[in-house]
N, C-alpha and C positions, 0 to 999 in steps of 0.2 A: 562648594559654593560656586567654584570658579563655572567649575561646568553646569551648574544650575544655570549661570547667570549666562552664560554663552548662550544655551538654547533656549532661554527669553528672548532673546536678542534674535538668533532664526527664528521662531517663530512670529514676534512682532514684526521683523522687516522683511521676509519673504511674503507675509502675509499677504503684503500689501503689491506684490510685484509678481504674483504669479494669478494663472486663471486657467478654468479649466482647459486642460488638452485630452485629444485622441495623439497617443505617440502609439506609433509603429517600429517595433524594437528588429533590428537587422544582427544576426552573427556577421562578422564582418573578419575576413581574412586577406592580408597581404603578407606577399612575398617580398622582403624588405629589401632583398641583395638577388641580383640574377647572376653575379658571380662567381659568389661563395657560394659553398653549401649550406644553408638554414634552414630551422623551420618556417610554415608557414605560421604571421604570428596573429594571433586571434580577440577580436575586441568587441564589443556592442557600438552599434551608431544608433541612432535615431532619428525618425523624422516626424517631431514634432508637426499637426494638424489644425488650423486655426482657419474656419468660412474656406475663403480662398486663398490663403496664405498658410506656406509652411517653413519651419527652418530644420536643416540638417546638420546634426553636429554628433561627435562621439558623446559617449557617455564621458569618459574620464575629463574630456575638456568641462562638459558643461558641470561634473561635480566642481571641477578645476576654480574654475573660472565663482561659482555661487558661493564657492567658501573662501575666495579673493576678494569677492564683494564685501561679506561679511569682514574679513581681517581691515581691509580699509576703512570698513566703519566705524572701526571701534580704536583707528590708529595706529594699527599695529605696523611697526614696517621694520622693524630692527633684522640686523641679517646676524644670525648666529648656527653655527654648525658642529657636528659630535666630534666627539674627540678622532673618528676618523677622517674629519676633512669633509665628511659626507650634509650636504644642506637635508633638515628635517622636516618631511612633511607632517600636516595634519597627520592621523590615525583612522583608518575606518572601522566600523566596529567589529569585522574578523583579525584587527590588529595590524592588517597590512595598509600601505602604503597607498595613495590616487597614484594609476600604473600610466606609462606614456602611451600617447596616440601618436599615429600618423596621420590622424585628422586635425591639426592645431591651428586650424580655420573655423569658420560656418559661414551655413550659406542659406540666404532666405530665399522665398518664389513668393512671387503672384500669380493665381494660373489665369486668371481672367486678363491680365496684361500681358500674359506671358513672359514676365521680369522675372533676370535670376542675377542673384548677388552676392558676388564670392568674397568675403571680409574677414581680415588680419587684422592681430591687436599689436601693435610696438609701445608695450606700457598702457596707461591709459588712453592711448590714440589709437583708432581706428585708418586704414586704409580699405577701400573697397574699390571692386570695377563690377562694371554689370555689362555680363556675357553676351557678347552680338555675336553668337555663330549660332545660325538653327539647328533643328535639331529634327534630321532626315530620317526618321525612321521607315524603313521596309519592314512591314507587318506580313507575316507567314501565315497561312491557314493550319499552321501545326500548333497540336493541342497537347497538353500533361494533367496531371493531379500534382497536386500540390502543396500540402500542409490543407487539405481539407477542402480547396478552391480549386478549381478548375484554370487551367492558365494556356496563354499563348503566346508562341515566340514573335520576338521582331528583334531586328537588327541594326546598327547605324556600323560604322568608323566617327570617332569621334576622339581627337586630342592627340592623335596618332596611335590610338587603338582599335581593334575592331570589337565590339560589344555586343555581345546575346542578353536581351532582356526577355521575363517572361511576366507579360503581365495578366493582371486577373480580372476581365469585363464585370464581376458583378462590384466589385468594389468603384464606385466611380468617382473614383479621386486619378487625375489624371496627371500624377506624381510620381516620385521615387526616389532612392538614394544619390549622393552625390549632387549634381547638376542636372541629371535627367527627372525627363518630362515629356508634357505630348501626345503621348498611348490614351488607348481608352479605356484606360484603367488602371491601378497601383501595381506597379512593380514589384513582383514578388520576389523575384532570382535575377542578380546582374552578374554577369561574369567577363571577362576578358579574354580574347582567343589566346593568350601564353599564359591566363592561367594565375596573373597576377594579384587580381583583385577580385575577390570573388563577398557580395551581397546576396544572404539569404533571410528572408522574413521567419520570425522565432514568435510573434507572439502579437498584439493590440493591446493595449491598456489604457484606462481613460485615468487622466490625472488630476483630482480637481484641483489643485496647487503647484501648477509646472512652473518654474524659473526658467524664463526663458531670455534667449540673447535677441537685441536688437541694434538693426545700425543707429547710432548717434547723430543726432543734428549737427555736427561737425568733423562727422568722418569726411577724412582726405579723398576725394574721386579723382578713379585712375581712370587706366584705358587696361584691357588683358595685356597689350603688347607692352607699355611704359609701366605696368606696376611696380616689379622688381627694382625699378629705377627711383620709383615714388617712394615707396617702401624704405628704402635708403635714406633719400634727400629728407623723411620722417626724424628717421633714427640721427641720420646729424643735427638738424635744428634741435634737438631734445639734447644732442652734446653740449651743442652750442650754449645752451641756455642749463646748461648743468641740471636737470630733471632726472630728480633721483630714480624715475620710471624707469630711465633707459636701462641700468643697471640690471632692472627683471628680464632683459634679452641675453642674460650672460650666463645664464645657469644652466647647467648639462647635469641631470643624475649620474652620478657611479652604479657601478652595480653589474651585473651580464649586460652586454654591449646587442647591439641589433647582428653582428658577425658572430655570435656563440650562437652555435646549436640549443636550444632547451632557453636559451635565455629569454628577457624581456616579456613577451604579452602573455607567453604562454604561461609563464609563473606566478601570470596576477590576476591575469580576465580568462583563464582557462576555467574549466568545467562545463556545467550545462546549458546548453544554448537559452540563450534568456536570462543567464542567470548573471554573469560577467560581475558588477561589484554588486550587486545585488542590493542597489540602493544608497542611501547617505545622507539622506535629509529626512527631514521628521516626517513623518506617516508614510514614507517610504517612494515618494512622490520623485524617485528620482529613478527607482527599477520597479516600486510596485510591492517592495515586501515592508511591511511595518517596523521599525523599529529608528532609535536614537542615533542621533551622529555624533560618534566620539572625536571629541575635537583636540584632542592630543594635547600639548604645552603651548601654549600661544606667545606667552611672553617667550618663548624660546626660539619663537616662529617668526619668518618673516611671508610675507606677499610677494616678495621676489623668488621665494622657493617655490612660487606656484607660477604664476604667470609666465608664457611662453618658454617656459625651459622642459617642457614633458615631451617633448617630438622625438622620435627614434636618428632625426637626422637621416631620411631615408634616400638610399640610394635609389631606387626605384619608383619614381613621381608618378601616382597617378595619370597624367598627363603626358605624354611624351613631345609635342609639339602643339605649336600655337594654330596650327591649323585645322 
C-alpha cells in the first residue's frame, strides 16, 4: 500500500513539472585520476532541448534530484544508516542504488542569447555563474561518419584543455555537452587531447514528461572567478543559521572508491551504450524504458542521503584553469 501511495504522489507531483523534451543521450567516459592507475568511469549525460534553451545534466544527478524533490514533498528528513554505517539509497528497479556522478551540477543555456549558466546546489540553495569566455572554434574541413550522421571536425582550447568536437551540420542545433555551443550543428563527439573526458552521442529520445532542473529566482549569483568563495559563503550562512539542509553536503557514500580499478561507475552504470540506469521514473522518462520506480523503504532514508553527496571527489576536473 505504501509503494502504491508513493507512486501516486510521483504521477500527480511530476505531472505538473514535466513537459515534452528532446533528449540527446551521451555515453560519457571520465578518467578520474591521472596519477593512479584506474579505469575510465562511464555514465550517461543528457542534453535536454526545449526550443532555444537546453539543460546539460547527468542521468544520476537528474534521478537523484527528482527523488530528493519527492522525499522533501513528503517531509522525509530523518537520517538513518545501515548496519554497516552506510547510508541507504532508494533502489532502482534492478535492485541497484543510484550511482555517483562526476557532474554534480547542471548547466543551462540560451542559444539565442548565447548565455551559459553553471549551477550548483548547497542544500536547497543554488549558487551560479554565467560563463564569460567566448567559444572560439576552429572549424576544419575534415569530415567523418558517426552513428548514421555525417560529422565535421572543430577544435578549441577551453578551460586549460584542448578539445576536439565533431558536429552534425544536419542537426540544426548549435549546442553540445557541458558548456559547449556555437558550432553550426549539434556536437555528437567531444574529447580532450589527454583523453580524460569523452562524450559520445548514443541516441535521441522524445520524453513527454521530463523532469527538469532550472535556475531558481533566489539563486545566489556569483562570477566564475569568485564561485568557490561564494559557495563557501552560502555554506557558512547555512551553518550560522543552523539550516538542516547543510547536512546534505557532508554525505559521502562508501564502497569502492575512485582509486580502485573496476570500482565506482563501471560497476553501476556500465552496460550497453545509452542504457545506464535505464530509466527510474514512471513511463521511463529518465531513460526511455517503461517501468515503475522502486522507491525502497523511505521511512528509513533521508533526502540527505541523496543531495550533494554522490560525486566521486574527482581529482581530474574537467576545467584545469580559469583562462
